C-alpha positions, 0 to 999 in steps of 0.5 A: 536396561529400561533406558536401553529398552526405551530407546531400541523400542523408539528406533525400532518404531520409527524404522518399521513405519519407514517400511523396513523389516527385520533380517537375521544376520548369520554367524557361525555355529557349531555342533555335535552329530545330534545337536547345533548351536544356532548364532545369529541376530535379528536386526533392523538395518539399511544395509545388512553386514557381510562376511565377505573379505572384500566389504570393508567399512569403518567400525560405527556402521557394525553398531547402527542396526536396531536389534529386534526384541523377541524376534521370532525365527524359523531354523531349517536344518535339512528337512527339520524346521525349529521355531526359536526366539531371539532374545532381548539384544535381538541375539539368536543363541540356542541348541537345537537338536540335529543329526548331521555328519562331522565337517561344515554344513549350511542351515537356513534362518528367517524371521516369522511374521513379516510375510513373504518379503523376509529374506532367508539367510544361510549360516554355516555351521562346524559340527566337531568329529568326536575323533579330532585330536583336539580343539583350538579356543582362541582369543582375538584382541592381541592374539591373532590382532593387534588392538591394544583393546583394554585402553578405553579411548583406544578400544573406542578408536579401534572399534568404531573409528579405524577402517577394519583393512588398517587392523594388523595381524599378530605376527606368525599366528595365521601360519600357526593356525594354518599349520595346525589346520593343515595337519589336523584338518578335524580340529576345530577352531572356536574364537573367544572374545569380550567383543560385542556381536555387533562386530562378528561381521567385521571379525569374520572378513578380518580372519579370512582376509588374513587366512586364519582358519574359519571357525565359530565366534564366541562374542557377548552382548555390551548392553547392561544387565540388571547388576552391571552397567557393562557386561563382564568380559571376564565372565563371558569367557569363563562361562563359554570355557565351562560350557564347552567342557560340558558340551564336548566332555571328551574334547581336549582344547589348546587355549591361546591367549595373551598376558596383557588382560585376563587370559592367563588367570581364566585359562588357569582357572579352567585348566585346574577345573577340567584338567582332562580337557586342556592339552595345553595353554599358549600365552602371547608375550605382549611386546613392551609397546603393546603391553604399555598400550594394553595396559600392562602385563598380568602378573605371573603366579603359581597358580598355572603350575598347580596341574601337569597342563603344559604352558607355552609363553612366546611373542609370536606364533613361531614360538608356539609352533616350537613349543607345540612340537616340542610337545608332539601336538604338531 
């Protein structure tokens, strides 16, 4: 962590000497009618990444920005202004009070203390409707996008080299999500991944380009921690699910993942701890080729059957659609 901080501070000092200033890269947030989770990142970068589906570049460009440790940020929601601080990775992840109606809203973020030239940006926020029948928590890698992420070399290639337009959507998943969104427009979509915050604009463009419903991305920071060189992706997913259960105790979720990583174990643990918050678990079965690239399939066990939560296994979105219709959720 000391090495990482030293490198970041050196890059930040050099960028500021060249006249560059921090900007806020906004991410999609979510909340209830009384609070909002604000997400974003403060970076010093030559070209601000965009969520526009028309923009495209190779993945390594997402990692060239310089995060600003402890940057003060002004968050404006309606007529209310909140003053928050980014963490040591430049990530803004704070919960603030707000009185908003269910649906989509826009809030304004702007770095403070940098003079009048610092641009203000707008971030979309989805306020969950307490009357929504259920919500969707979806994995990304090998669930909505074929990536074969667990293999380190392939992960590096997909993340840093491959042009994002070359990434393939998972068959039938966009159609499934669109069907859910069409029939239950109040249902929120949250995309949970072990990917880094650096790739949030890239993932947003991919989802938009392939007609997935918009929704917040719940990503993580790949930087070191006091006890680990790399953060635990599985722990990140567990923590985010627990947070959702605490924030929305009345909401039931359809959990969607695949059998190539730890989604089955993660979702089964959550279903045992919070069966009242799980409407169904959908696990995409990888093909033989995908399973080989992903390092194999997780081993099935009886722990998933210790609750009454229904599980659906299918190779694509069409199989999930049939299962959800059978359960009466669609």
